[in-house]
Structures are given as structure tokens and as C-alpha cells.
N, C-alpha and C positions, 0 to 999 in steps of 0.2 A: 562321564563318570571316571574318576581316578581309581587306580588300583596300585597298591604298594605292598611289597613283600620283603620281610627281613627275617633272618634266622639268628637266634642267640645260641651259644654253645656253653654248656656247663660241664665241669669235670669236678664233681664233689669228692673230696678225698676220703669221706667216710660213707658208710652204707646208707644212712638216712639223714635228710636235712630238709628244712623248709627255708626257702630263700625269697625275700620280697623282691620281685622283679618289676614293680611299678615304675621305678625311675627309667629302666631300659625301655619299657613299653611306652611310657610318656615321650621319651626321646624319639622312638620310632614314629609315633603319631606326629610329632613336630616335623620330622624329616619328610613325612608323606605329604604334608600340605593340605590334608583333608580337614575340612571344618565341620562338615555334617555327614554322618555316615555310620558305619559299623566297623568295629575292630574285633577280629577273631585272634585268640592266642591259644595255641594248643601244643601239648607235649607230643613229640614225634617218636616216642619210645613207650613200650607197653609196661614199663616198670617206673614210669614217672608221671606226674600229674601237674595240671595247672588249675588253680581254683581261686576264688575270691573269698576273703574273710578279713578279720581284724588283725592288725600287726601288734599282738600282745603276747608277751613271752609265756605267761601262764596258760593262755589258750593253746599255744604251740606245744607246751609240755602235755596238756590234756590230750591233744591230737595224738601225740606219740604214745601215751599210755593206752588210749582207747583203741588205736589201730593195732597195737601189739596184743591187746586182749582179743580183738576180732580175728587177727591173723598173725599169730606168734611166729617169729623167725625160726625158732628151734622148738622141738627137735626137727631136724630137716626131714627125717623119714616119715613124718606125719602126712606129707604131701605126695600124691602120685606123680606130680610134675617133676619133682626133684629127682635128679639122676645125674645128668650131665652138668646141670647148674643147680644151685641151692636157693633159687629166688622165687619160689611159688608164692611166698608171703607177699613179696613186692608186687606181683601181678594182682593179687587180691586187694592190697592196699590202694593201688592205683584205681581199681574199679570203684571202690568206695569214694575216693576223693575226686574222681572225675578226670576227664581227658582235656577239656577246654573250657574257655569262657568266651562269651560274646558281650562286648560293652558298647553301648551307644556313644557316638561322638557328637557332641553339641558345642558349637562355638569353638571348635578346635581343641576341646578338652574331653577327657574321659568323663562320662556322665555317671559318676559314682554316688552312692549313698555316703553318709557322713564318715564312716569308719572303714569303708571298703578299700582293699588293696589287692593286688594280684600277686599270687605266690606260685613258685615252682616247687613242687614236692618231689624229692628224690627218695626212692625206696630201695634202690639197688645200685648204689654209686660206685665210685672208683673207676669210672670210664667216661669218655666224652658222650654227652647226649645233647640233642637239639630241641629247641622250642621255636615254633613258627609263629610269626606275627603277620597277619594279612589284614589290610585296611582297605575298605572300599567306600567311596562317597564322593562328595563335591568339595 
């Protein structure tokens, strides 16, 4: 069985963003040489997310509005966590959006549904953060 590991680094210049990372993940799969197996992709920070959904701008705007209703950034003093940092909302948003995705690899390709894409969700940007890609298989 083969095993392949790669890290991606993101430094988003604003507090929140959704980034389609499917091209980078697809490239890592190609580099791995794995044709049949599993791919894990996970955020390595507690205020960032990796998830699968549609790459549609209206949906992304809906995510932003929905997440801000669930865990508004301000006022900062509404959260017990906030003190040294003001990112409690980012921790909550990450919990809702998830830490990782696992995708089947079939015939050397990501075995997706029709509209599925992999996204990096940043909820407390302005600093470097990493995403891990781990691929195992034959």
C-alpha cells in the first residue's frame, strides 16, 4: 500500500473566506500515484475548515450569512473565550463546517458526485494556516 502526505499553506488576507482547493487536492492525488484508495484532507487549525459542497457564489454568500447568524463575530464580549483573542466565533463556525473530508479514489480520480468540490473555509484569517492531504491506497 502507498502512503502520500502533502501540506498546503494558506494566508488569507481577510478574516473569512471560502477557497476552492479541489485543483490542489487533485494535483496531490496525481503526485501520489494512488489509483484506488482514500484521500483525507483536513484543516490543521481550530479556526479553519475543510468541507465539500457546490462551487456556487450564491451558496457561498448564504454560508456567510448563515454562519454569521449562528455565531456573530461581534460584539466580542458575548463570548467567554474572547480575551486574549477575539476569535470565539471562528471556533464555533469551524465546528459547524467541519474539520475534514474523506474522498474515495477510483481510477486515479476523486470519486465525487456531480457538483462536489473541496473547500478550505477560513474563519480567522490574516496568518498562515495549513491543510493536510493524506492519501493511502494502491
